[in-house]
N, C-alpha and C positions, 0 to 999 in steps of 0.2 A: 504494500500500500504506500501511496505517496504521502508526504507530510500534509498536503492540503486535504486529502481524503480522511486522514486520521483526525484532523481538526474538525472537519464537518461531522464526522461520526461522534466525536466527543461533544460537540455542540448539541446534536440531536439527543444524545443520551442525557445531557444536562437538562434539556427542555422537558423530556419525558419524566425524569426524576422530579423536577420541580412541579409538574402538573400532578403527579401522584402524591407528592408531599402535601401540596396545598389542599387536596381533596380530604385529607385527614384533619384539617384545621377548621372544621365547620363551626366551632364555637367562637372563632375570632370575630372581632367587630369588622364592619365594612372597611373602615380606614386601615386596620391592620392587614386585611387581605389585599387591599389596593397597594399598600406599601410593599408587601412581599411580591406581588405580581409585577409591580413596576421594577423592583430590584432585579427580579429574575429576567424579565424582558430586557432591561437595560444591560445586564451582564451578558446576555446572549448577543444583543446588538453590538455591544462594545467589542466582544470577542470576534465577531464576524467582521466588523469594520476595520479592526486593527490586526487581522490575521492571527488571532490568538494571543496577542500581547497581554501580559498580566495586568499592566497598568491600564490598558484600554478596557479590560473586563471589569476591573474594580471601579474605574471611573464611570463606566456605563451603569454598573449596579448602583452606585451612589446617586447618580443623576436620576435614574429610573425610580429608585426608592423615594427620592424627594418629590418627584412628579406624582407618583402613585399616592403618596401621603396627602398631597394637596387636592387630589381629585375627590369630589364629594359624591 
């Protein structure tokens, strides 16, 4: 497998893991869920946009979490 394919598979596994994890958090408030979903989506987006850079992933998670927290 190429490095690009490995990163895509890792991103897909992360997305599936996040979706399954969030399904078990049904007692969270709407704001908590939005924050977690935003952080997960931001991390995935940051990883994809920066070709798997750790800084891009963490930055995307932080920005996504903040946006998700602000959504009502």
